C-alpha positions in Angstrom: 45.3 -78.5 33.1 45.4 -79.5 29.5 43.8 -76.7 28.1 45.6 -74.1 30.3 48.9 -75.9 29.6 48.5 -75.5 25.7 47.3 -72.1 25.7 49.8 -70.9 28.2 52.6 -72.6 26.2 51.2 -70.9 22.8 50.7 -67.4 24.0 54.3 -67.4 25.4 55.9 -68.8 22.4 58.0 -66.5 20.5 60.2 -66.8 17.2 63.3 -66.8 19.1 62.3 -70.1 20.8 62.0 -71.7 17.2 65.3 -73.7 16.2 66.9 -73.8 12.9 65.3 -77.2 12.1 62.0 -76.0 13.4 62.1 -73.2 11.0 63.2 -75.2 8.0 60.6 -78.0 8.7 57.8 -74.9 8.9 58.9 -73.3 5.7 59.0 -76.7 3.9 55.5 -77.7 5.3 54.2 -74.2 4.0 55.6 -74.4 0.7 54.4 -78.0 0.2 50.9 -77.0 1.4 50.8 -74.0 -1.1 51.5 -76.4 -4.0 49.0 -78.7 -3.0 46.3 -75.9 -2.5 47.3 -74.3 -6.0 47.1 -77.5 -7.8 44.1 -78.8 -6.2 42.0 -76.0 -7.6 42.0 -78.2 -10.8 39.5 -80.3 -8.9 35.9 -80.1 -8.7 35.4 -80.0 -5.0 37.0 -76.6 -4.3 35.5 -75.0 -7.2 31.9 -76.3 -6.0 32.9 -75.0 -2.3 33.6 -71.5 -3.8 30.9 -71.3 -6.3 28.3 -72.5 -3.6 29.6 -70.0 -1.1 29.7 -66.9 -3.2 26.7 -67.9 -5.3 24.4 -68.2 -2.0 25.5 -64.6 -1.1 27.6 -65.7 1.7 30.7 -63.6 2.8 31.8 -60.1 3.2 34.5 -57.9 1.6 36.9 -59.9 -0.4 40.2 -59.7 1.7 41.7 -63.2 1.1 43.0 -64.9 -1.9 42.1 -68.2 -3.4 45.4 -69.6 -4.3 44.9 -71.4 -7.5 42.7 -68.9 -9.1 44.2 -65.9 -10.8 43.6 -62.9 -8.8 40.6 -64.4 -7.2 39.8 -63.5 -3.7 37.1 -63.6 -1.0 36.4 -62.9 2.6 38.7 -64.8 5.0 36.0 -67.6 6.0 35.3 -68.6 2.5 39.1 -68.1 1.4 40.0 -70.6 4.4 37.4 -73.1 3.3 38.3 -73.1 -0.6 42.1 -73.3 0.3 41.5 -75.9 3.0 39.5 -78.1 0.6 42.0 -77.6 -2.3 45.0 -78.6 -0.3 43.6 -81.7 0.6 41.5 -83.0 -2.3 44.3 -84.5 -3.9 45.5 -86.5 -0.8 49.0 -85.2 -1.7 49.7 -83.0 1.3 52.2 -83.7 4.3 51.6 -86.5 6.9 52.8 -86.9 10.5 53.1 -90.5 10.5 53.2 -91.2 14.3 49.5 -90.1 14.2 48.2 -90.0 10.6 47.7 -86.4 10.8 47.9 -83.9 7.7 49.1 -80.9 9.9 49.5 -78.0 7.5 46.3 -77.9 5.6 43.9 -76.7 8.3 46.5 -74.5 10.2 48.0 -72.9 7.2 44.6 -72.2 5.2 43.5 -70.3 8.4 46.4 -68.6 9.1 47.1 -67.1 5.3 43.4 -66.0 5.0 43.7 -64.2 8.4 47.1 -62.7 7.6 45.9 -61.4 4.5 42.5 -59.8 6.0 44.3 -58.4 9.1 45.9 -55.1 9.7 48.8 -54.3 10.7 50.7 -56.3 8.3 52.0 -59.8 9.6 55.7 -60.5 9.1 57.3 -63.7 8.1 58.7 -64.5 11.7 55.3 -63.6 13.1 53.4 -65.9 10.7 56.0 -68.9 11.1 55.4 -68.7 15.1 51.8 -68.8 14.8 52.0 -71.5 12.4 54.2 -73.7 14.5 52.1 -73.1 17.6 49.1 -74.3 15.8 50.9 -77.3 14.0 52.3 -78.5 17.6 48.9 -78.1 19.2 47.2 -80.3 16.8 50.1 -82.9 16.7 50.4 -83.0 20.3 46.6 -83.3 20.8 46.5 -86.0 18.1 49.4 -87.9 20.1 47.4 -87.8 23.4 44.5 -90.0 21.8 46.1 -92.1 19.3 45.4 -94.7 18.1 41.9 -95.0 20.0 40.5 -91.9 18.7 41.6 -92.7 15.0 40.3 -96.4 15.5 36.9 -95.3 16.6 36.5 -93.7 12.9 37.6 -90.2 13.4 39.4 -88.2 10.8 41.9 -87.0 13.2 43.2 -84.5 10.7 40.3 -82.4 11.0 39.2 -83.3 14.5 42.6 -82.1 16.0 43.0 -79.4 12.9 40.5 -77.3 14.2 42.3 -76.8 17.7 45.4 -76.2 15.8 44.0 -73.5 13.5 42.3 -71.6 16.5 45.6 -71.8 18.4 47.6 -70.3 15.5 44.9 -67.6 14.7 44.6 -66.9 18.4 48.4 -66.5 18.5 48.3 -64.0 15.3 45.4 -62.1 17.1 47.6 -61.7 20.4 45.2 -63.5 22.5 46.1 -63.9 26.2 46.0 -67.2 27.9 42.4 -67.0 29.1 41.1 -66.1 25.7 43.1 -68.7 24.0 41.7 -71.3 26.4 38.2 -70.2 25.0 39.2 -70.4 21.7 40.7 -74.0 22.0 37.3 -74.9 23.7 35.2 -73.4 20.8 37.3 -75.2 18.2 37.1 -78.4 20.1 33.3 -78.3 20.4 33.0 -78.2 16.6 34.9 -81.5 16.2 34.2 -82.6 12.5 35.2 -85.7 10.3 34.6 -89.3 10.1 36.4 -91.8 8.0 33.3 -93.0 6.2 33.9 -90.3 4.0 37.3 -91.2 2.7 37.3 -91.6 -1.1 34.7 -88.8 -1.5 34.7 -85.0 -2.0 33.7 -84.9 1.9 37.0 -86.0 3.0 38.5 -82.6 1.9 35.5 -80.8 3.2 36.5 -81.9 6.6 39.7 -79.7 6.4 38.0 -76.7 5.0 35.4 -76.9 7.7 37.9 -77.5 10.5 39.8 -74.5 9.1 36.8 -72.1 9.1 35.8 -73.5 12.7 39.3 -73.0 14.2 39.4 -69.2 12.8 36.0 -68.5 14.1 36.8 -69.7 17.5 39.7 -67.5 17.6 37.8 -64.2 16.4 35.1 -65.0 18.8 37.3 -65.3 21.8 39.3 -62.1 21.0 35.8 -60.4 21.0 34.9 -61.8 24.6 32.9 -64.9 23.5 33.2 -67.4 26.3 33.6 -71.3 26.3 35.0 -73.8 29.0 38.5 -73.2 30.4 38.7 -77.0 30.7 37.4 -77.9 27.3 39.8 -80.6 26.7 40.3 -82.5 30.1 36.7 -81.9 31.4 34.9 -85.0 32.1 32.4 -84.2 29.4 35.3 -82.5 27.3 37.0 -83.3 23.8 39.5 -85.7 25.3 36.9 -88.0 26.9 34.5 -87.8 24.7 36.2 -88.6 21.5 38.5 -91.2 22.8 38.7 -94.2 25.3 42.0 -92.9 26.2 44.1 -89.8 26.8 47.5 -88.8 28.0 47.2 -85.0 27.2 49.0 -84.1 30.7 52.1 -85.8 29.7 51.9 -85.3 26.1 51.5 -81.4 26.4 54.4 -81.2 29.3 56.7 -81.9 26.3 55.4 -78.8 24.4 58.6 -77.1 22.7 60.8 -79.5 24.5 63.4 -82.2 22.8 62.3 -82.6 19.0 59.4 -80.6 18.0 56.4 -82.4 16.0 56.7 -80.3 13.0 60.4 -82.0 12.7 58.6 -85.1 12.1 56.5 -84.2 9.4 56.8 -86.0 6.0 55.9 -84.9 2.4 54.2 -87.4 0.2 55.4 -88.4 -3.4 52.2 -89.8 -4.4 48.8 -88.2 -4.2 47.0 -91.1 -2.2 46.6 -92.8 1.1 50.1 -92.8 2.5 50.0 -96.6 3.6 49.8 -97.4 -0.1 53.1 -95.8 -0.8 55.2 -98.7 -0.2 53.3 -101.0 -2.4 53.7 -98.2 -5.2 57.5 -98.1 -4.5 57.8 -101.7 -4.8 55.8 -102.1 -7.9 57.6 -99.2 -9.7 60.9 -100.8 -9.0 59.8 -104.3 -10.1 58.3 -102.8 -13.5 61.7 -101.2 -14.2 63.5 -104.5 -13.4 60.7 -106.3 -15.2 61.6 -104.3 -18.6 65.3 -104.3 -17.8 65.1 -108.1 -18.1 63.3 -107.9 -21.5 59.9 -109.1 -20.0 56.4 -107.5 -20.5 54.4 -106.3 -17.7 51.3 -107.7 -19.4 52.6 -111.2 -18.9 52.0 -110.9 -15.0 49.6 -113.5 -14.0 49.5 -113.0 -10.2 50.7 -110.0 -7.9 51.0 -110.9 -4.0 51.5 -108.1 -1.5 52.2 -108.8 2.1 51.5 -105.4 4.1 50.8 -103.9 7.7 47.2 -104.5 8.8 46.2 -100.9 8.8 46.7 -100.8 4.9 43.5 -103.0 4.3 41.5 -101.1 6.9 42.2 -97.6 5.1 42.8 -98.6 1.5 41.0 -102.0 1.0 38.9 -100.9 -1.8 38.9 -103.7 -4.3 36.8 -101.9 -7.2 37.2 -98.2 -7.1 34.7 -96.5 -9.4 36.3 -93.1 -9.1 39.6 -91.2 -9.1 38.9 -90.6 -5.4 38.3 -93.9 -4.5 41.1 -95.2 -6.4 43.3 -93.2 -3.9 42.2 -95.6 -1.1 42.5 -98.7 -2.9 45.9 -100.8 -2.7 44.7 -102.9 -5.5 44.7 -99.8 -7.8 48.1 -98.6 -6.3 49.7 -101.7 -7.3 48.3 -101.8 -10.6 49.3 -98.1 -11.9 52.6 -98.9 -10.3 53.4 -101.7 -12.4 51.4 -100.6 -15.5 52.6 -96.8 -15.5 55.7 -96.8 -13.3 54.3 -93.7 -11.7 51.6 -92.7 -9.3 50.9 -88.9 -10.2 47.4 -87.2 -9.9 47.1 -88.5 -13.7 47.1 -92.2 -12.4 44.1 -91.1 -10.1 41.5 -89.9 -12.5 38.1 -91.4 -13.2 39.5 -92.4 -16.7 42.5 -94.5 -15.2 40.4 -96.1 -12.5 37.9 -97.4 -15.2 40.6 -98.4 -17.7 40.3 -102.0 -18.8 43.7 -102.7 -18.5 44.0 -101.0 -15.0 40.9 -103.1 -14.1 42.5 -106.4 -15.3 45.6 -105.8 -13.6 43.7 -105.0 -10.1 42.0 -108.3 -10.2 45.5 -110.2 -10.0 46.3 -108.7 -6.6 46.1 -110.8 -3.6 46.9 -109.0 -0.2 47.9 -110.5 3.0 48.7 -108.8 6.4 51.2 -109.4 8.6 51.8 -107.3 12.0 55.5 -107.6 11.7 55.4 -105.3 8.5 55.7 -101.6 9.6 53.4 -99.2 7.7 56.2 -97.8 5.7 57.2 -101.4 4.5 55.9 -103.9 2.0 56.6 -107.3 0.4 55.7 -107.3 -3.3 55.9 -110.6 -5.3 54.9 -111.0 -9.1 54.6 -114.1 -10.9 54.6 -114.4 -14.7 53.2 -116.6 -17.2 56.2 -118.9 -17.5 56.1 -119.4 -13.7 59.0 -117.1 -12.9 58.8 -114.7 -10.1 60.3 -111.3 -9.0 60.3 -110.2 -5.5 60.9 -106.8 -3.9 60.9 -105.9 -0.2 60.5 -102.0 0.7 62.0 -101.3 3.9 61.2 -97.6 4.1 59.0 -95.7 1.4 60.2 -92.8 -0.1 58.8 -90.0 1.8 59.1 -91.5 5.1 61.2 -90.3 8.0 63.9 -92.6 7.0 63.6 -92.0 3.4 62.5 -88.3 2.9 62.1 -86.3 -0.2 65.1 -84.0 -0.7 64.9 -80.5 -1.4 64.8 -80.9 -5.0 62.1 -83.5 -4.9 59.9 -81.1 -2.9 60.7 -78.2 -5.7 59.7 -80.7 -8.6 56.6 -81.7 -6.7 55.5 -78.2 -6.1 56.4 -77.0 -9.8 54.5 -80.0 -11.2 51.3 -79.6 -9.0 51.2 -75.9 -9.3 51.8 -75.5 -13.1 48.8 -77.8 -14.0 46.7 -74.9 -12.5 48.7 -71.7 -13.0 51.2 -72.6 -15.6 55.0 -73.1 -15.2 56.2 -69.5 -15.1 53.8 -68.6 -12.4 54.5 -72.0 -10.7 58.0 -70.9 -10.4 57.2 -67.4 -8.9 55.0 -68.8 -6.4 57.8 -71.3 -5.4 60.2 -68.6 -4.9 57.4 -66.8 -2.9 56.7 -69.6 -0.3 60.2 -70.7 0.1 61.2 -67.3 1.2 58.0 -66.5 3.4 60.1 -66.3 6.7 61.9 -63.3 5.2 59.0 -61.3 4.0 57.6 -58.1 6.1 54.0 -58.7 4.9 52.6 -62.3 4.4 49.7 -60.7 3.3 51.1 -59.7 0.1 52.5 -63.1 -0.8 49.9 -63.9 -3.4 50.9 -60.7 -5.2 54.2 -62.0 -6.1 53.1 -64.8 -8.4 
């Protein structure tokens, strides 16, 4: 019944069902995603994805925009791939901390590409309704198999995201319940993404490919292509093949009830693995206190970190060689926090990762794990050459549910990220466009506003 329950809920969802906090969370998620996708086009991965797809002769008529490129468009499948890759390549996107899913990238990349390609026009409320349906679908699906699915090595953002994209696009296309079930099935059989690829371009490819897979599943279902009506719960279906445990029946029973999962979405202040954020917070604070006391950061001789065990599992690279690898190195995170007092995309470049001073600082870092330390917490102790020490306990990292980014923080992040690719003036227009998405009559024209 899990597949039917999800499909039935999604097809019956209306904009009137969305509470004000749900709409607010959806809009924030979308403009945070857009800023990441625009800025992410400065990286090589989405550029390679675009040039390879178009250079190989793939694609049909250009209908859908590449957000970070001025006036560039492609067919919906290519645009979905490229925007999906671009939105995730900096590891700056949103995070649902309960399942470590970055929910917006896959769903929004598919949905915007389809809204731009589709006729008649898609209104803001229609878009938000489809978006929330897709996000709730992927997050509830993730919750039903977490942590076993994640601990097995799957990249849960893409493995659940394809289903979320299928539900969102299916909702936009007006699929009935049966065809939505088929769409969910076709998306689920395209399961993609493993953690072995974290720290490489392929991590972002997972997002782009899941985006394409979910979109295609919905389109095929609309045209009568069949799947399994029990694709999720079948003995050999998604839930049982990719996880040793599942509770989808009880999880899906909560769809649209109580607190919606999108309300628990969070936004990153730093473009790296989210479990590193408490350490960055602590190190930046200690740097400021060090300088405030007239001491020199370069006189630090030892850096001790006490963190949740998941930190070393996900971000334990001791000697990163590229900027992408640095995003998954707690050692690099501590070093740049102390040396730069910041952790922006500029601190996760190949040049900074290989900088001799940074490398030397990384070698001073010692990490111990402690099950009693939550994932959004950290203890940092620095020892100076004269034997004196300074300590910092981060109870809730900035960007966590308990210490979220403010609206002003989110605007600053958007403008900073988008400006590096399209300039400050256009970034400001893009911010205005995406923050007003709920009020537009044609989402397909959104990219023309900046």
